[in-house]
N, C-alpha and C positions, 0 to 999 in steps of 0.2 A: 491602733492608729498606725503603727509602723507597718503592719501587715497590709493595710489598705494602700499605703503609699508604695510599698514594694510591688504589690500586684498591679497598681496603676502604672508604675514605671515599667514593669515587665510587659504589660499589654501594649503600652505605647511603643516600646522597643520592638515587640513582635509585629505590630502594625507597620512600623517603619520598614522592617525587613521584608514583610510581605509586599508592601507597596514597591519597594525597590525591585523585588523579583518580578512583579507584574510589569513594571516598566521595562525590565530587561527582556522579558518574553515578548512584549508587544513591539519591540524594536527589531525583531527578526524579519529579514526580508522574505517575501514569498518564494516558494520553490519554483525554479524555472528549469527547463530542459533545452534551453537554446531555441533553435528554430522549430523544434518539435512541440513546444509548449501548447499552442492552440489545438493541435491534433490530440495531444495527451488529455487536455481538459475535456474535449468533446467525447473521446472514448471513455474516459473515466466516468463522466456523468451518465452515459448510456449504460455502462456496465453496472453502475450502482443500482439502476432502476430494474433492469431485467437482463442479467448476464446470459441466460440460456438462449435467447433469441440470436445472440451474436456468436457465442462460443461453440455451439453445436454445429452450425454450418461451416465455421472456420475449421474446426477439427475434422469434419468430413472431407472438406476440400483438401486439407493438408494430407490426410490419409490417402486419398485418391492420387494426389501428386506423388507421394512417396512410392505408392504401388506402381504408378506409371513409369517413374524414373528407375526404380530398382528391379522392377519385374517380379518374378517369383521368388527372388532372393529374400525379400522382406517377409514373405509368407513362411518360407523355410526357417528364417531366423526367429520369427515369433513362435513357431512350433517348437523349436529347440529350446527356447527360453521357457516356454510353458512346461515342458517336460523336466527341465532342470529345477524348477521351483515347485 
């Protein structure tokens, strides 16, 4: 009889604690990035679906820009780094 009361008391206490934690978590405000929040939400939703359609063209464009800005220096730097590792 005492064991049942203790287990009921324990489960009620546990439920109260879990309920408190759930309320605590549900009161967290959504993450915001200031004025960039709408852009972030659009980009994140597209990247979740198919990231390769966006990441490959962006990386190619960035690589070409770096090559254009630094000239052959970037090619020489990459060659030296490849030999070092």
